[in-house]
C-alpha positions, -999 to 999 in steps of 0.1 A, spaced: 0 0 0 13 35 -8 21 61 18 2 93 22 32 112 6 31 89 -24 -6 95 -29 -1 132 -27 27 129 -53 3 110 -75 -22 139 -73 5 164 -82 17 144 -112 -19 139 -125 -27 176 -121 6 184 -140 -6 162 -168 -39 181 -169 -21 214 -168 2 203 -197 -29 197 -219 -40 233 -213 -5 246 -219 -3 227 -252 -36 243 -264 -24 278 -254 9 273 -272 -8 261 -303 -34 288 -301 -64 264 -304 -93 250 -285 -90 218 -266 -100 187 -287 -126 161 -276 -99 135 -270 -79 159 -249 -110 169 -229 -119 132 -223 -83 125 -211 -84 156 -189 -117 145 -173 -102 110 -167 -72 125 -150 -94 147 -127 -117 118 -119 -86 98 -109 -75 127 -87 -109 128 -70 -106 90 -63 -71 94 -48 -83 124 -28 -108 102 -10 -80 78 0 -59 108 12 -88 121 33 -93 87 49 -55 84 57 -53 119 71 -83 112 93 -67 80 105 -35 99 113 -55 125 133 -72 98 153 -39 81 160 -23 113 171 -53 121 194 -49 87 210 -13 94 218 -18 130 229 -21 138 266 -55 142 281 -68 178 278 -72 198 309 -109 198 320 -129 215 347 -160 203 364 -161 167 349 -194 148 353 -190 110 356 -218 89 343 -212 51 341 -176 57 335 -181 85 310 -165 118 318 -178 148 300 -161 181 308 -155 215 293 -120 222 279 -107 255 292 -94 263 257 -129 260 243 -157 264 267 -185 267 242 -176 239 217 -169 202 218 -135 191 208 -147 159 191 -179 143 178 -174 114 203 -173 139 232 -205 154 221 -223 121 218 -211 112 253 -226 145 265 -259 137 248 -259 103 266 -253 121 299 -282 145 293 -305 116 285 -300 100 319 -327 109 345 -314 133 371 -281 140 353 -269 174 344 -268 188 308 -236 201 293 -242 238 285 -224 233 252 -254 213 240 -275 245 240 -250 267 222 -271 282 194 -240 297 178 -227 263 169 -260 251 155 -276 235 186 -313 235 191 -338 230 219 -338 197 237 -360 172 255 -335 155 279 -354 122 280 -353 118 242 -320 135 233 -331 160 207 -298 178 203 -284 190 169 -249 180 160 -224 208 164 -222 226 131 -186 217 122 -192 180 131 -225 181 112 -209 194 80 -181 168 83 -207 140 87 -226 153 57 -194 155 36 -185 119 46 -220 107 35 -213 121 0 -178 107 0 -189 73 10 -215 72 -18 -206 66 -54 -233 85 -72 -243 113 -49 -209 131 -52 -214 133 -90 -248 150 -88 -255 188 -88 -261 198 -52 -282 228 -40 -286 240 -4 -321 251 8 -318 278 34 -340 297 58 -373 283 69 -382 268 35 -386 230 32 -388 230 -6 -377 249 -37 -388 254 -73 -363 257 -101 -373 270 -135 -363 247 -164 -370 246 -201 -400 224 -211 -384 207 -240 -394 173 -254 -385 176 -290 -359 195 -311 -375 188 -345 -393 221 -351 -381 242 -322 -353 242 -296 -352 252 -260 -389 246 -255 -401 269 -282 -373 291 -295 -375 294 -333 -345 305 -354 -346 308 -392 -330 323 -422 -348 353 -438 -345 375 -468 -340 412 -464 -373 429 -453 -390 395 -448 -416 389 -421 -404 376 -388 -420 347 -369 -426 351 -332 -414 325 -308 -424 318 -272 -404 294 -251 -421 271 -226 -409 266 -191 -415 240 -164 -408 240 -127 -386 215 -110 -400 211 -75 -379 196 -48 -395 188 -14 -372 177 14 -377 142 27 -362 128 59 -335 101 57 -333 85 91 -305 63 104 -306 43 137 -274 32 154 -274 9 185 -244 11 208 -235 -10 239 -229 7 272 -193 -6 271 -187 13 238 -203 44 252 -176 47 279 -149 54 253 -156 86 233 -130 79 207 -143 44 200 -179 57 200 -171 83 174 -153 58 151 -182 33 155 -209 58 147 -191 73 118 -185 39 102 -220 26 108 -240 57 101 -221 73 72 -219 40 52 -256 34 56 -266 69 45 -242 68 16 -258 35 4 -294 47 9 -288 80 -10 -273 62 -39 -302 37 -38 -327 65 -40 -308 81 -69 -311 49 -89 -344 32 -77 -362 59 -57 -400 61 -63 -404 99 -57 -430 92 -29 -414 101 4 -379 98 -11 -360 112 -42 -371 102 -77 -347 76 -90 -335 75 -126 -351 41 -133 -385 55 -124 -382 89 -141 -398 99 -174 -364 109 -188 -350 74 -188 -343 60 -223 -346 22 -225 -328 5 -254 -345 -26 -269 -326 -59 -268 -312 -74 -300 -332 -98 -322 -327 -133 -308 -313 -120 -275 -334 -142 -253 -309 -150 -225 -297 -126 -197 -267 -112 -215 -250 -79 -224 -237 -77 -260 -214 -52 -277 -243 -42 -298 -263 -32 -267 -234 -11 -255 -231 7 -289 -268 15 -290 -269 27 -254 -240 51 -261 -258 64 -292 -288 74 -271 -269 95 -246 -267 132 -252 -235 139 -272 -226 167 -247 -229 142 -218 -203 118 -231 -174 135 -214 -192 134 -180 -208 100 -183 -202 68 -162 -213 32 -166 -231 16 -137 -234 -22 -135 -245 -49 -112 -214 -69 -104 -229 -100 -120 -228 -81 -154 -190 -80 -152 -183 -115 -167 -203 -103 -198 -180 -73 -203 -147 -93 -200 -157 -114 -231 -171 -85 -251 -154 -74 -284 -162 -59 -318 -154 -80 -348 -130 -63 -373 -121 -84 -403 -108 -117 -390 -99 -102 -356 -116 -81 -330 -113 -49 -309 -120 -49 -271 -148 -27 -260 -143 -32 -222 -109 -23 -207 -101 -37 -172 -83 -14 -148 -45 -13 -152 -47 -29 -186 -40 -13 -220 -59 18 -208 -33 23 -179 -62 37 -158 -70 27 -122 -106 19 -131 -124 -2 -157 -137 15 -188 -163 11 -215 -157 33 -246 -132 51 -224 -156 60 -196 -154 47 -160 -173 15 -150 -187 13 -114 -200 -19 -101 -227 -9 -75 -252 -29 -55 -280 -6 -65 -281 -18 -101 -306 -46 -109 -296 -82 -115 -283 -93 -150 -310 -95 -176 -334 -70 -161 -339 -32 -166 -312 -14 -147 -285 -40 -147 -264 -17 -168 -269 21 -169 -251 49 -188 -255 81 -169 -245 118 -167 -253 128 -132 -233 161 -134 -258 176 -158 -288 153 -154 -295 149 -117 -301 176 -90 -300 171 -52 -314 196 -27 -304 194 10 -310 216 40 -287 222 70 -266 195 85 -275 164 103 -296 162 135 -288 136 162 -311 123 188 -305 98 215 -325 75 238 -314 51 266 -348 35 269 -352 17 236 -330 -13 244 -326 -9 282 -327 -46 290 -298 -53 267 -276 -24 279 -278 -6 246 -285 30 237 -299 43 204 -286 72 184 -309 86 156 -295 107 128 -317 127 104 -307 141 70 -332 162 50 -328 157 12 -346 154 -21 -335 148 -57 -347 141 -92 -335 141 -128 -334 176 -144 -355 165 -174 -391 153 -171 -389 133 -203 -365 120 -229 -357 143 -259 -365 137 -296 -335 150 -316 -338 173 -345 -331 144 -368 -333 107 -360 -370 103 -353 -393 99 -323 -381 63 -319 -345 75 -313 -349 97 -282 -319 108 -262 -314 115 -225 -288 119 -197 -298 83 -186 -299 52 -207 -304 15 -198 -313 -18 -215 -347 -35 -218 -353 -69 -201 -335 -98 -218 -351 -131 -209 
C-alpha cells in the first residue's frame, strides 16, 4: 500500500498532466480537442478518487495522534457510568470531538443527570432539547463533516449537482425549459430561421417547467452498547463507520431506484429514462457489444465527457468477453483497470465503469446504466445532520440508540427524454440510458 506522501505525489503528477494539456492548447493557439478533454476528465476523476484515499488516511492519522496525545485539561467533569464529559478550558462553548458530544448527549438523556451547556449553544447550530429523548443537533462543524462523509462514501451522490435550501423553507422550485423535441423548435419553443431582407419575422415563445424539490427525511438508527459508550474515541469511530456508510448507500439507492414518494425520484422511475431494446434473438440474460453501442448512441453527445457506466457486479463477466469483430480479428470494448488503458478503473468506450449494489440483476432493466449525473440529476439538501439519543429503547440489553436525520430530495433535471432534430421519435436521447429486459 502506498504512503500518504506517495498518494499526494500521484495527485501532483496527475494535475501536472492536466495542466500540460491546457498549456499545449495555449501554445498552439487552439481550443481543446474532444480527445484531450476526455483525457483531462479521466485525470481529474482519478485525482478525486485518490483524494478520497488521502482524506481517509489523514483522518486515521489525526485519530492516531489524538490517542497518543495527553489528556486535555478539563474542569467540572461529570462522571456517568464511566463517562467523563467536561469542558475544555481552551474552548468552553464547543466540543473538541464528535465522540465527546455524543457522550454529553448520553449524559443528558439519563434521568437526574446534568446537561452540558455546550449542547444548548445556538451559535454552533444547537437547538432546543427534551432531555429524556435526546433532541440535540450535532455541532455545526461535526454536522458538516458528517454530511461531507456521507457524500464521499456514496458513489453516485458526489457526481450530482447539489443545491442548499436555506432559511425556513422546506422545498424549492427551479425553472427549467420544457423541451421534449428539437425537431421544429429548440429550448422549449425558440425558433431560429434564415430570412431574406425585409422578410416577415416569426414570433417564438419558449415554454418553461418548474422542477420542484420537497425535502424528505432520511433517518438512520445506530445501536451502541454501554461498554462502547464509555470510550468517546471508539464511540465516534463506530458511529461514523455505521451511520455514514448506511446513509451513503441509501442516498445512492434512491438516486437509482427511488419512487419519488417520500424519497427522491430515481432515474429508473423517471420519465427521462431511455430504454434501449434488446437485440433480435437475445433471449438470455446477456449484455452484448451491440447493446453497448446503441446505449452510447442514445446518450446526449454533450454528456459523453461526463458519463459513467453503472453495472451490477454479475454483469462483469459479460464485459470481459465482449469485443467488436473487425475483419478476422476483434477490438476490445471493455478495458479492465490497469490494462491497456493504464487507468486505475475499468472503462467502456473510455468511460469509467462502477459496479454498484443498487443496479438490478443481470438481464433486467437497470442491470447496466449509462448516466450523466453532473448535468442530469439535482439534489437539494438543508442544513446539516440532526442527532437524537435514547437510553430506553433497548434498556434490558444495555444498549442505547442514536438517531440521525438528514433532509434531502433529488430528481432528474429533465421530465422526459428528448426527440432529436433528426433521427426520429423512436430514437430519443437522455442523460440516462439503460437496457430493456433480456429473458
